[in-house]
N, C-alpha and C positions, 0 to 999 in steps of 0.2 A: 504494500500500500504506500501511497505517497503521503506527504505531510498531512496531518490532521485526519488520517484514516480514510480519506476520500479517494475514489478512483479517478484517474485522469481519463479524459476522452481517448478513445482508441482501444479500450478494452483490456490492456495488459497493465497491471499495477506498476507505476514508476516508469513506464515506457510510453512515450508519446510519439508523434510523427516527426519530432525535431530532436536533435542531439542535445548534449548538455548545455551548449551556449546558445540555443535557440536557432541554430542553422540546420538546414536540411542536409541529410547525408549526401556527400558528393559535391557539395557547393563549391569547395575550393577548386576542384577539378573543372567544374563548369566555368568558373571565373577565369581560369587559366586558358581554357579553350577560347572563351569569348575574347580575352585579351590578345591572343595570337591572331584570331580572325580579324579583329580591328586593326592590328599592326599590319597585316598583309594588305588589307583594303587601303590603308593610308599609303603604303609603299606603291601600290598600283596607281592611285590617284596622283601622287607626286610624280611618278614616272610619266603619266599621260600629259601632265601639264609642264613638265620640264622641257622647255623648248630650246635649251642651249645646244647648238650644234657648232662644230668648228667651221671656220670659213671655208676650208678645203672641201668639206662635205657638201656645202652649198654649191660649189662650183664644179662638182664632180661630173655633172651630166652635160656640161657645155663643151663645144669642140676645142681641141687643143690649139688649133691655128685660128687666126683672125678671120671673121666672116666678112664678105663684101657688103652685106646688108643684114640687118636683124629686123624681122617683122614681129612685133609684139601684138598678139591678138587675144583679146578678152572676149570669150563667148558667154552668152547668157540666154536665159529663156525670156519670153515676153513678160511674164509676171515674175518679179524678183523679190527676194527677201532682203532685209536690211544688210545682212552680211554680203550678199551678192552685189548689191549696189555699192557698198563700201569697197569691196575688192576692185570693182571697175574704176571707181574714182581714184583709189590709191595707185592703181596701175598707171592710169593716165597721168596723175600728178608726178609719179616717179619719172616717167619718160620725159614729160615736159620740163620738169625742174632740173634733172640731173643730166639729161642728154639733149638739151635744147639745140646745140650746134649740130649734132648728128641728125636730129629730127629735121632741122632746117635744110640740111644737105641731102636728106633722103637716105642716109646710111642706116638710120633707125626709123621705123614707122610704127604707128600705133593705130589699132582699129578696135572698136567694140562691135560685136556681131550678134544679132539675135538669131539663135539657131532654129527658131520656130518659123521664121519667115521663109517662104519658098525660094526667094531669090538668093538666100544664103546657104541652101542645102549642099551645093557643090563644095563650098569652102569648108563647111562643117564636116563634110565627109572626108575631105583632104586631111584635116587635122584630127579627125576621129572624135570630134566634140559633140556632145549630146545635151549638155546643160552648162551650168556655170563652171568655167575652166579657163585657165590662163596658159597660153602657149607662146613659145619663142621659136621662130623659124630662122635658123642661122643659114643664110643663103650664101653659098660659095661657088663661084664659077657657074652660076645658073642652076645649081642643084640645091634642093631643099634638105635641111637637117632639122626636122621638127622635134621639139622637146617640150613636154608638158612641165610647167613650172610648179611641180608639186612641192618644192621646198618652201614656197610661199604660203601654202594652205594652213599650216599650223599657226601662222601669225596673223590671220584675219582678225582684226580688232586691235592689233598692236602695230601702230603706224611705223615706228622706228624699225622694228624687226622685219615687217613685211617689205618695206621700202629697201632696207638693207639687203635682204635676200634677193630681191629683184635686181637691184643695182649690181650686185656681184655677178649675177648671171649675164646681164647685158654687158657690163664692162669686160668680163672674161671673153665674151664673143667678139668684142671690139679689139681685143689684144691689149687691154689695159688691166692693171692690177688694182 
């Protein structure tokens, strides 16, 4: 019997559903598992949002030699979300701000193209674009070398990093460092 001679709920004298300190059996083990799961989730989230890439990794997909012309083409759908509008604006701003001389000479071009308009279907097919996407065509001796600027995508919403990634790709194609 428990103190005072009364039975505790649960039917067995002196034994309830909780241990001596009021904890359920196995509680420490459950807390450990919970802590490990939380730690793993935090590491995954930090890894997803860790956007630090070395400069060399950003320029890894551009041609080694200088292109005669670089066509920067931002494709989008007719109806666009805020991120898609932002990416188009930042792409244009980057080209116009940092490559004004090359833009004026025609060595760098910029176009925004709605992939849903019938008149743009051939261009979209040439680039393999079906929605919001940014491409650079490094044209050398009349031959296309089309590269999707995937390095910029993690930086949508971060002007400095988006612009920096695109600048590196364009500058590398122009033979600048």
